[in-house]
C-alpha positions as CSV (number, residue, x, y, z in Angstrom):
1,M,-8.4,-68.3,0.0
2,D,-6.6,-64.8,1.7
3,L,-6.0,-65.5,5.4
4,E,-6.2,-61.9,6.2
5,L,-2.8,-61.9,7.6
6,K,-1.8,-58.5,5.5
7,Q,0.4,-56.0,8.0
8,R,0.8,-59.5,11.0
9,R,4.5,-59.0,12.5
10,A,5.6,-62.8,12.8
11,M,8.7,-64.7,14.7
12,V,9.5,-68.3,13.3
13,T,12.1,-69.6,14.8
14,A,14.7,-72.6,13.1
15,S,13.8,-70.7,10.0
16,S,16.9,-70.4,8.7
17,K,15.5,-74.5,6.5
18,G,13.3,-77.0,6.2
19,I,10.3,-77.0,7.9
20,G,10.4,-73.2,9.6
21,A,11.9,-71.9,6.3
22,A,8.7,-72.7,4.8
23,I,6.8,-71.6,6.9
24,A,8.7,-68.3,7.2
25,R,7.6,-68.2,3.1
26,R,4.4,-68.7,3.3
27,L,3.4,-66.0,5.7
28,V,5.5,-63.8,3.9
29,D,2.8,-64.8,0.7
30,E,0.1,-63.6,3.0
31,G,1.4,-60.7,3.6
32,C,2.9,-61.1,6.7
33,A,6.2,-59.3,7.8
34,V,8.3,-62.5,9.1
35,L,11.6,-62.1,11.4
36,V,13.8,-65.3,10.7
37,H,15.8,-67.1,12.7
38,G,18.6,-69.2,12.8
39,R,21.6,-70.2,14.9
40,D,24.1,-70.1,11.5
41,R,24.6,-65.9,9.5
42,E,25.6,-67.1,5.9
43,R,22.0,-70.0,5.5
44,A,19.7,-67.5,7.9
45,G,20.8,-64.2,5.8
46,E,19.7,-66.9,2.5
47,V,16.7,-67.1,3.8
48,A,15.8,-63.7,4.3
49,R,16.2,-62.5,1.0
50,E,14.9,-65.0,-0.7
51,L,12.5,-63.6,1.2
52,R,13.3,-59.9,0.5
53,E,12.6,-60.5,-2.9
54,A,9.2,-61.9,-3.2
55,G,8.7,-58.4,-1.4
56,G,8.7,-59.6,1.7
57,T,9.7,-57.3,4.7
58,V,12.3,-59.5,7.1
59,E,14.5,-59.4,9.8
60,V,17.2,-62.2,10.5
61,V,17.5,-62.7,14.2
62,L,20.4,-64.7,15.3
63,G,21.1,-67.1,18.6
64,D,21.1,-70.6,20.0
65,V,17.4,-70.8,21.3
66,T,19.3,-73.8,23.5
67,D,21.0,-71.9,25.4
68,E,19.4,-69.3,27.9
69,A,21.4,-66.0,27.7
70,A,21.0,-66.7,23.4
71,A,17.8,-67.6,24.1
72,E,17.0,-64.4,25.6
73,R,18.9,-62.0,23.4
74,V,17.0,-63.5,20.6
75,A,12.6,-63.2,22.8
76,G,14.1,-59.9,23.4
77,Q,14.4,-58.9,19.7
78,A,10.9,-61.4,19.2
79,R,9.1,-58.6,21.6
80,D,11.3,-55.7,20.0
81,W,9.8,-56.8,17.0
82,G,6.8,-56.8,18.0
83,A,5.4,-59.8,16.7
84,D,1.2,-60.7,16.7
85,I,2.3,-64.7,15.3
86,L,5.2,-66.6,17.5
87,V,6.0,-70.0,15.5
88,N,7.6,-72.2,18.3
89,N,9.4,-73.8,15.5
90,A,13.0,-74.5,16.8
91,G,12.9,-78.4,18.6
92,P,16.3,-80.7,18.6
93,F,16.4,-84.3,18.6
94,A,18.5,-87.2,19.4
95,E,17.9,-90.9,18.9
96,N,18.2,-93.0,22.5
97,T,16.4,-95.7,23.7
98,W,14.9,-96.5,26.7
99,E,18.1,-97.9,27.6
100,T,20.3,-95.7,26.1
101,A,18.9,-92.1,27.5
102,E,20.3,-91.2,30.1
103,P,18.8,-88.3,32.4
104,S,21.1,-86.1,30.8
105,A,19.7,-86.5,27.3
106,W,16.6,-86.1,28.8
107,L,17.5,-83.2,30.4
108,A,18.9,-81.8,27.0
109,A,15.0,-82.5,25.2
110,M,12.7,-80.6,27.9
111,S,16.1,-77.6,27.6
112,G,16.1,-77.7,24.0
113,N,12.2,-78.1,22.7
114,V,10.3,-76.9,25.9
115,L,12.0,-74.2,27.2
116,P,12.5,-72.1,24.1
117,G,9.2,-71.7,23.7
118,V,8.4,-70.4,27.4
119,R,10.9,-67.7,26.6
120,M,9.2,-65.9,23.4
121,I,6.3,-66.9,25.1
122,R,6.9,-65.3,28.4
123,A,8.4,-61.8,25.5
124,V,5.4,-61.6,23.0
125,L,2.4,-62.1,25.4
126,P,2.6,-58.7,27.2
127,G,2.2,-57.0,23.5
128,M,0.3,-59.3,22.7
129,R,-2.1,-58.4,25.6
130,E,-1.7,-54.8,25.2
131,R,-3.1,-54.9,21.0
132,G,-5.8,-57.7,22.0
133,W,-4.6,-60.1,19.5
134,G,-2.0,-62.9,18.9
135,R,-1.3,-65.9,17.9
136,V,0.6,-69.0,19.1
137,V,1.7,-71.5,17.5
138,N,3.5,-74.5,18.7
139,V,5.3,-77.1,16.8
140,G,5.0,-80.7,18.0
141,S,5.6,-83.8,16.6
142,R,3.2,-87.1,15.6
143,A,5.5,-88.6,18.0
144,A,3.5,-86.5,21.0
145,T,0.8,-88.9,20.4
146,T,2.8,-92.7,19.5
147,P,5.8,-92.0,21.2
148,L,8.8,-93.8,19.2
149,P,10.6,-96.3,20.4
150,H,14.2,-95.3,19.2
151,M,13.4,-91.2,19.8
152,V,11.5,-91.3,23.8
153,E,13.3,-88.2,25.5
154,Y,12.2,-86.7,22.2
155,S,8.5,-88.0,22.6
156,A,8.1,-87.1,25.8
157,A,9.4,-83.7,25.7
158,K,6.6,-83.0,22.3
159,A,4.3,-84.0,24.6
160,A,4.9,-81.6,26.9
161,V,4.2,-79.2,24.1
162,V,1.8,-79.9,23.7
163,N,0.5,-79.9,27.0
164,M,1.4,-76.6,27.8
165,T,-0.6,-75.3,24.7
166,T,-3.9,-76.4,25.9
167,S,-2.5,-74.7,29.3
168,L,-1.8,-71.0,27.4
169,A,-4.5,-71.1,25.1
170,R,-7.5,-71.5,28.6
171,H,-4.8,-69.6,30.7
172,L,-5.8,-66.8,28.0
173,A,-9.1,-67.3,27.8
174,G,-10.6,-63.8,26.9
175,T,-7.6,-61.9,25.3
176,G,-8.0,-62.7,22.0
177,I,-4.8,-64.6,21.5
178,T,-5.3,-67.9,20.9
179,V,-2.6,-71.0,21.4
180,N,-2.7,-73.7,19.3
181,S,0.0,-76.2,18.4
182,V,0.4,-78.5,14.9
183,S,1.6,-81.8,14.8
184,P,4.0,-82.9,11.6
185,G,4.0,-86.6,10.7
186,V,7.3,-87.5,8.7
187,I,7.7,-84.7,6.3
188,A,10.3,-85.2,3.5
189,T,12.9,-82.4,4.1
190,E,15.8,-81.5,2.1
191,G,17.9,-83.2,4.6
192,M,15.4,-86.4,4.9
193,R,15.0,-87.1,1.3
194,A,19.4,-86.5,1.1
195,M,19.9,-88.9,3.7
196,F,16.9,-91.6,1.6
197,R,19.0,-91.1,-1.2
198,Q,22.2,-91.5,0.1
199,E,21.4,-95.0,2.2
200,A,19.6,-96.3,-1.7
201,A,23.2,-95.7,-3.5
202,D,24.6,-97.1,-1.4
203,E,22.8,-99.6,-1.8
204,G,22.4,-100.0,-5.9
205,R,18.6,-98.7,-5.7
206,S,17.4,-95.3,-8.1
207,T,18.2,-92.5,-6.1
208,R,14.6,-90.5,-7.6
209,W,12.5,-89.4,-5.4
210,S,9.4,-91.0,-7.4
211,D,11.0,-94.5,-7.3
212,L,12.1,-93.5,-3.1
213,E,8.9,-92.8,-1.6
214,P,6.1,-95.3,-2.4
215,R,9.2,-97.9,-0.7
216,L,9.9,-95.5,2.2
217,V,5.7,-94.8,2.8
218,N,5.5,-98.5,2.5
219,E,8.4,-99.8,5.0
220,Y,8.8,-96.5,7.3
221,A,6.0,-94.4,7.1
222,P,3.2,-96.5,6.0
223,N,0.1,-94.1,6.7
224,P,-3.1,-93.3,4.6
225,A,-2.1,-91.0,2.7
226,G,-0.1,-92.5,0.8
227,R,2.8,-90.8,0.5
228,L,5.5,-88.5,2.9
229,G,5.0,-84.9,4.3
230,T,6.1,-82.0,2.7
231,A,7.3,-78.2,4.8
232,E,5.0,-77.1,2.7
233,D,1.7,-78.8,4.6
234,I,2.8,-78.1,7.6
235,A,3.5,-74.6,7.2
236,A,0.1,-74.3,5.4
237,A,-1.4,-75.9,8.7
238,V,0.3,-73.2,10.4
239,A,-0.6,-70.0,8.9
240,F,-4.0,-70.9,8.5
241,L,-4.1,-71.5,12.5
242,A,-2.3,-68.4,12.9
243,S,-4.8,-66.3,11.3
244,P,-7.7,-64.7,12.2
245,L,-9.9,-67.3,10.1
246,A,-8.7,-69.6,12.9
247,G,-10.3,-67.5,15.9
248,Y,-12.4,-70.1,17.3
249,I,-10.0,-72.8,17.3
250,N,-7.7,-72.9,20.4
251,G,-6.3,-74.7,22.0
252,I,-6.1,-78.0,20.2
253,D,-3.0,-80.6,18.1
254,L,-3.3,-80.6,14.4
255,R,-1.9,-83.7,13.5
256,V,-0.7,-83.6,10.4
257,D,0.7,-86.6,9.8
258,G,-1.4,-87.8,7.0
259,G,-2.5,-90.6,9.5
260,I,0.4,-91.9,10.5
261,A,-0.5,-91.9,14.1
262,Q,-3.4,-93.7,14.9
263,V,-5.4,-92.2,17.9
264,P,-7.2,-95.5,20.4
């Protein structure tokens, strides 16, 4: 399917690895020029080289978007890039319960998951308004719907991201700009696979993913789809919502979680 994204310009935060890199790759495959963002020059440059070798038009912007000054610089480069599509993927997390989550942890969760997206949005919206077309896709989490007891402040911050999405979609009514969120479930990124393989090795179990995944689905993330998600699952959803084909989809939170988050 042609998503009609050729010649569009996209900016994807935290796209030097994992889900962000997969989103950047999918957008390049659809014909977008992509601004790759990360904190590590070598890692971001590696993703950019890979995408250029695949025929993409790609630039790199570096900066820690949890730092106000650095985030403003990154946002300014996104604006100058002329982003038609903004994917707010950056979102650090920590594991805390209600007993261990100090107020500083709550502040860090909001500062890391909500404010960077706000800064990027404020930077690129004027250009989108002027062109009469734009797409903002915020990456949430299944924790926004079913809060995780060991990630309480992160869950609340992602709920704020989803709420912000609906608010902005209404604010931009009639502008040609849509705003949606995609909320991943348990995604088997390279980092997660490495973690579970190491745990299996420590326990003397098989480290083959074909052996590991069924057990993980059963014990760690039971869901109706019967598997863990992939970064490509998220990238496909983001690319569709970023496309002209999704012009009548606005203000939604699309859960890409295999059905793990059961809404009453």
